[in-house]
N, C-alpha and C positions, 0 to 999 in steps of 0.2 A: 542521357538522360530523359527524353520526350519521346522518342522513337524508335522502335523496333527495326519498324522495314522500311527501306526506302521511298519517298517520295518524289520521283526525276521525273511529275510529268509535263512539265513545265520546259522539258528539253525535249519537247519534241519527238520523243522515239519510242512512246508510250510507253512508258518506264522501264523501258527494257534494260538501258545503259546502266552504268554503277554497278557495282558490287552486290550481290544480295546477301554476302555476307558483313553483318553491320558490326555484331560484335556490342551491341549496346541492348539495354534494358529501360525500357519505358518506366517503369515502376506502378504499374498498373494501369493506365492509361494511354492510349495513342494521342500522341500531340497535347494543344493547348486543353488546361483544365485550372478549375477555381475550386477543389479538390485541397483543402487544406491540409492532410495526411499524405497526399501524393506528392503534393508541391514540397512541403515538408524534406522526406523522403528523396527527391531528386535533390534539392540542396545539398544535403547528407550527403550523398553519394558524389557530387559534384565537388565538396570538400575533400571526400575519401579521393578522388580521380589527383587534382592536384596534389594533394600531401604526397602520393605515393611515387610522383611523377619529383616532386621538389624536392623528398627526401633521398632519391635513389642518388647509387653514384652514377658518372658519368655526366652527359651533357645534354640539360634539360632546354628541351626544346617546346615552345607553348605556342599553341598560334595565338595570334592576334585577336583580343576580342575575347576569347575561354575567359578571363579574367572578369568577365562583366557579364555572364549569360550569353556570349555569341551563340545564335543559332542562324542555318539554314533552311528551319521548315521543313527539314527531315529531306533532304538536297544532300547526297552525297558524291553528285559528277555533277557541280557545279561551274564548272569552266566556260561553259558557253553564258553563263549569266552575269552580266555586266549591270544590277540594280538589285534592291534591298537584301534580294536572295546572298549574296553574295560580299555586300559590302559588311564592313563594322557600321556598328549603330550606334554613335559615341553618345549620343543622346540617352542611350540605356541606363549608360553608367548611374545615372543618378537614383535607378532604380535595385541598382545590385552594390550599391554601395559596404555592405558587408561582406561580399563577395569579394571586391578590389581589396578590400581589408585583410581578409583573409587569406590571399596572395602575398600580400606585402608583407605579414606576418613571415610566411614560407618563404620567401624570398632573402627576408631581412635573416633570418634563421640558419638559411644553408650559406650566407655571404658570411658571419659571424664564427662559424662554427666548421674548421677543416674537415672533421671526422665525416661530413655529408661529402666531401668533395678529392677524398683519396687522389693519388697519383697511379696508384700500384693495384693488383686484384688481392684480397683479402686472402689469405692463408690458413685462414681457420684455424690458427694456432700462439704461443705466447709469441710474443714478438718482444726484441731486447732483454728478455730476461724477466719477464712480466708474468705474475701468476696467471692472466687471463688470457684467450684466446681476444683476436683482433675483430672476431666477428662470433658469436653464438647462435644458435636457432634452437628455440625454444618450445615445448606447450604449452597451453593455457592452465596447464598444469605445477608450470615453473622447473621441469627437467629438462635435457637436451633431448630434443628430437631423435627418434631412433631409423636404422631405413627404412623397416617397414611403416613408419610413418610418412618419412621422403616419398615413398609408391606407390602410395593407396589410391593415386588416382583421380582426387576431387583438394581443390583448394580448401582449406578450410583455418579453423582460427592458428595465430602462432603469435610467438613473439618473438622479438631480434633482439639482440644483445648487440652493441655499436662502441669497442672499449675506446675512449679518447686517448689512451695511452700506448694505440696499437697501430699508431698511423707512424710507417715505415719511412716515409721520405724527409726531410731535413727543410726549414725553411729556406728563403734564398741567399742569406745567408750562414746555411750549413749547420744551425742548430734546432736541435730536436724538437720536436713539433709535438704538447702534450694537451687535448683538449678535452671539454668535460664527456663525458660518458652519456648513453643514450639508450632507453626501455623502449622499443614501436612495440605497442600491443596492438594487434590487429581481430576483428571480430566479423567476419566477412557474411554469417549466417542470418538468419529474420529473427533471432531469440536473443535475446540479452544473456550474457552468458558471463560469468565467475572466474577469474583470471587470477592464480596466486601469483606473485611479484617471487622470483629466484630468492636462494637463498642468500647471504651476506657476504659470502666470497663475492656476489658482484653487487656491492653496496649496501649500505644499511638504510638510508634512507633517501626517498623520492621525488621531486618534486614535480607537478605538472606544467607542462611548459603549451602543451596542444591536445585541442578534443575536438573531433570534426564532430561530436554529437549539439556542439554549442554551436552556433550563427553571432556571432559577434565583430566586430570589426576591429575593435581596439587592439592595438597594435603592441601587447607584449609577449611576442614570441623569443624564446632565448632570455627571458625574464624570469628568474625563478619564483612559482608562486606560494602563498601561504597555505593552501592546499597540499600535504608531504601526505608519504606512505614508507611503510618500511616494509623490511627484506622478509619475506613469507605473510604478509598479509594478503587479504583477496580483496578485489576489487570489481563489482561488477562493470561488464562492457554496454553499451546498449548497442539494439541490433543495426548491421550496419554503419559501423563504426571503426574510429580508430584515434589512438590514444598517444603520445609522446610525453614519456618521462625523463627528467634528466638528476645528475648529481656532479659536483663538480669533480673536476679534476683531483685527486687524495693525493694529498703529502706523501711522495715518494714514488709516485708513479713515472 
C-alpha cells in the first residue's frame, strides 16, 4: 500500500533484480508520508486485503508481520538482506494495535463460521432442498449478475451472498452443518456508492459485523451489532471499502 515501483537498490544489482510487476498501489505518494488522507486510505486498503484473504475459501496464507503493517521499504526481492529490511520488527506492533486487532477479528470470524472454510467447491445452486443457492453474486442494485456483467473486463462493485444452509459436507460426526448466512458488499471504486440489499428471499434483517471503513481494534467480529438493515434497504458504501453483514440461521434452514 506504500509503493508502486520496486526499490531494490540495496541488493547491489542497480535495481534490475526482482519483478517489475508489483501489482500494488501507493495511494498517491511513493513511500513514507505524513499526509493523513493518504495514511487513512492505506489503512483502509490494508484492511480490505486482509478481509478478502481471510473471508475467502481455501487455506489463507498470511506473511508474518503483515498483521502489523510490516514493510520492506519497497524491496520486493529481499532474499539477500539479513537486516531490518527483511526482519520482522515486533516493536512496530505497538503502533499498529488497531490493525492487529482487526486481523484478530477476522481470524475469529473465520474460525467460528464454517461457511468461510468449506471443503468442497460451490455449485451455485440450492443444496439439500433449500430455496437459495449456496452462493450468489449480485450487483449493487441487489439483483443477480448477468453474463455480460461478468465479462465486462473491469472489476467493479458487487455483493456476494454466502448461504449458511448450503454447506454440503457434514461435521466429524456426520451431522449436517448449518451456519449463519452472510452478505459481502465490496466497493473497490474511488467514490461512495449506494448498495441495495437483496430481496427478502435472502433474509429480512441483516446486522453489520465488519466494515473496513472503520479503524478499530475492538474484537466484535461475529457478534451481531445493533446496526440492522432490512431487505431492499439502500446503504451507502464508502469508497474503497468492504462491509460484511450477517443474519442468523433461519428456522428450517
